[in-house]
Backbone as numpy.savetxt, mean C-alpha at the origin, in Angstrom:
# Nx Ny Nz CAx CAy CAz Cx Cy Cz
-20.56 9.28 -14.67 -20.58 9.91 -13.40 -20.22 8.43 -12.79
-20.70 7.44 -13.01 -20.17 6.31 -12.31 -19.14 6.22 -12.68
-18.39 6.15 -13.75 -17.46 5.48 -14.44 -16.52 6.49 -13.15
-16.09 7.31 -13.06 -15.31 8.31 -12.11 -15.66 7.73 -11.31
-16.84 7.56 -10.31 -16.54 7.22 -9.08 -16.16 6.27 -8.65
-16.37 5.13 -9.48 -15.65 3.66 -9.27 -14.32 3.89 -9.23
-13.66 4.42 -10.87 -12.14 4.44 -10.84 -11.57 5.30 -9.31
-12.10 6.63 -9.24 -10.91 7.27 -8.03 -11.38 6.61 -6.52
-12.83 6.05 -6.51 -13.25 5.97 -4.89 -12.72 4.41 -4.46
-13.12 3.51 -5.97 -12.75 1.82 -5.02 -11.76 1.37 -5.68
-11.43 1.53 -7.30 -9.96 0.98 -7.56 -9.05 1.29 -7.54
-8.74 2.71 -7.60 -7.76 2.91 -6.90 -6.99 3.25 -5.69
-8.14 2.72 -4.60 -7.37 2.46 -3.40 -7.14 1.23 -3.32
-7.97 0.76 -3.59 -8.01 -1.00 -3.68 -6.72 -1.56 -4.65
-6.04 -0.49 -5.58 -5.10 -0.83 -6.17 -3.69 -0.85 -5.59
-4.31 0.66 -4.59 -3.12 0.96 -3.74 -2.73 -0.25 -2.25
-3.72 -0.54 -1.99 -3.98 -1.73 -1.21 -3.08 -2.90 -1.30
-2.89 -3.43 -2.88 -2.63 -4.85 -2.98 -1.45 -4.56 -3.32
-1.02 -3.72 -3.68 0.39 -3.36 -3.85 1.09 -3.14 -2.76
0.68 -2.08 -1.40 1.37 -2.45 -0.43 1.43 -3.42 0.26
0.49 -4.74 0.16 0.18 -5.76 0.53 1.03 -6.86 -0.01
1.10 -6.14 -1.33 2.24 -7.89 -1.94 3.70 -6.62 -1.49
3.40 -5.93 -1.54 5.23 -5.60 -1.09 5.72 -5.37 0.13
4.65 -5.55 1.18 5.35 -5.95 2.27 4.98 -7.37 3.33
4.43 -8.21 2.51 3.92 -9.48 3.85 4.21 -10.55 1.82
4.23 -10.34 0.91 4.46 -10.93 -0.06 5.84 -11.28 -0.71
6.31 -10.41 -1.17 7.59 -10.68 -1.41 8.67 -10.63 -0.46
9.68 -11.06 -0.78 10.85 -11.61 0.54 11.21 -10.27 0.87
12.10 -10.56 2.10 12.69 -9.62 2.78 14.00 -9.22 1.80
14.53 -10.25 1.37 16.20 -9.85 0.32 15.70 -9.42 -0.77
14.18 -9.57 -1.54 14.26 -8.98 -2.77 13.93 -7.64 -2.75
13.00 -7.09 -1.65 12.93 -5.77 -1.48 13.84 -4.66 -1.17
14.50 -5.77 0.11 15.60 -4.88 0.03 16.48 -4.74 -1.00
17.00 -5.45 -2.32 18.34 -5.59 -2.82 17.27 -4.33 -4.00
16.06 -4.74 -4.05 15.64 -3.81 -5.16 15.55 -2.46 -4.47
15.20 -1.73 -3.32 15.31 -0.48 -2.92 16.83 0.20 -2.65
17.27 -0.36 -2.03 18.85 -0.28 -1.85 18.57 0.87 -0.86
18.13 0.82 -0.18 17.69 1.85 1.15 19.01 1.89 1.78
19.57 1.10 3.03 20.30 0.99 3.58 19.57 1.07 4.94
20.30 2.14 5.92 19.17 1.93 7.71 18.09 2.29 7.48
17.30 2.81 6.23 16.03 3.17 6.51 15.33 1.87 6.06
15.70 0.83 5.47 14.73 -0.12 4.82 13.84 -0.81 6.06
14.67 -0.44 7.30 13.62 -1.29 8.96 12.77 -0.70 8.96
12.28 0.83 8.63 11.64 1.88 8.61 10.41 1.63 7.91
10.97 1.90 6.45 9.96 1.39 5.74 8.55 -0.02 5.28
10.12 -0.88 6.03 8.85 -1.93 6.07 7.94 -2.21 6.97
8.16 -1.68 8.34 7.01 -1.30 9.37 6.41 -0.44 8.75
6.17 0.66 7.90 5.16 1.54 7.07 4.46 0.36 6.26
4.95 0.37 5.48 4.67 -0.71 4.53 3.81 -1.84 4.80
3.87 -2.55 5.92 3.70 -3.71 6.02 2.11 -3.21 6.97
2.07 -2.10 8.02 1.17 -1.80 9.02 0.65 -0.39 9.08
1.18 0.91 8.34 0.71 1.94 8.77 -0.12 2.14 7.25
0.68 1.80 6.11 0.17 2.11 5.00 -1.29 1.62 4.51
-1.44 0.01 4.60 -2.48 -0.86 4.68 -3.75 -0.02 5.51
-3.15 -0.02 7.11 -4.53 1.29 7.82 -4.87 2.80 7.16
-4.11 3.04 7.38 -3.94 4.55 6.15 -5.10 4.29 4.94
-5.01 3.56 3.74 -5.80 3.33 2.62 -6.60 2.78 2.93
-6.93 2.15 4.34 -8.11 1.62 4.42 -9.49 2.91 4.72
-8.77 3.94 5.82 -9.45 4.89 5.92 -10.36 5.54 4.96
-9.10 5.98 4.02 -9.33 6.88 3.27 -10.50 5.79 2.19
-10.12 4.90 1.75 -11.18 3.89 1.16 -12.63 4.13 2.08
-12.60 3.71 3.19 -13.72 4.01 3.88 -14.68 5.46 3.77
-13.22 6.34 4.21 -14.15 7.93 3.70 -14.48 8.37 2.68
-13.78 7.52 1.52 -14.25 8.07 0.22 -15.77 6.97 -0.03
-15.66 6.49 0.13 -17.45 5.27 0.39 -18.40 5.93 1.14
-17.88 6.81 2.26 -18.93 6.88 3.37 -19.37 8.07 2.58
């Protein structure tokens, strides 16, 4: 039961948060743009992955812990 709680409520949200921060803030714009090849939707993706995704993941993390 403890492992299930740790995995689903702690590790998965922290992993998602670390991936969003890495993709949005650490990887260069050129790397992500060429890898995704999204065209005009790339600017929206960049805003979402940098600002909206971490906030949403944080809310989910806090809600699961509460």
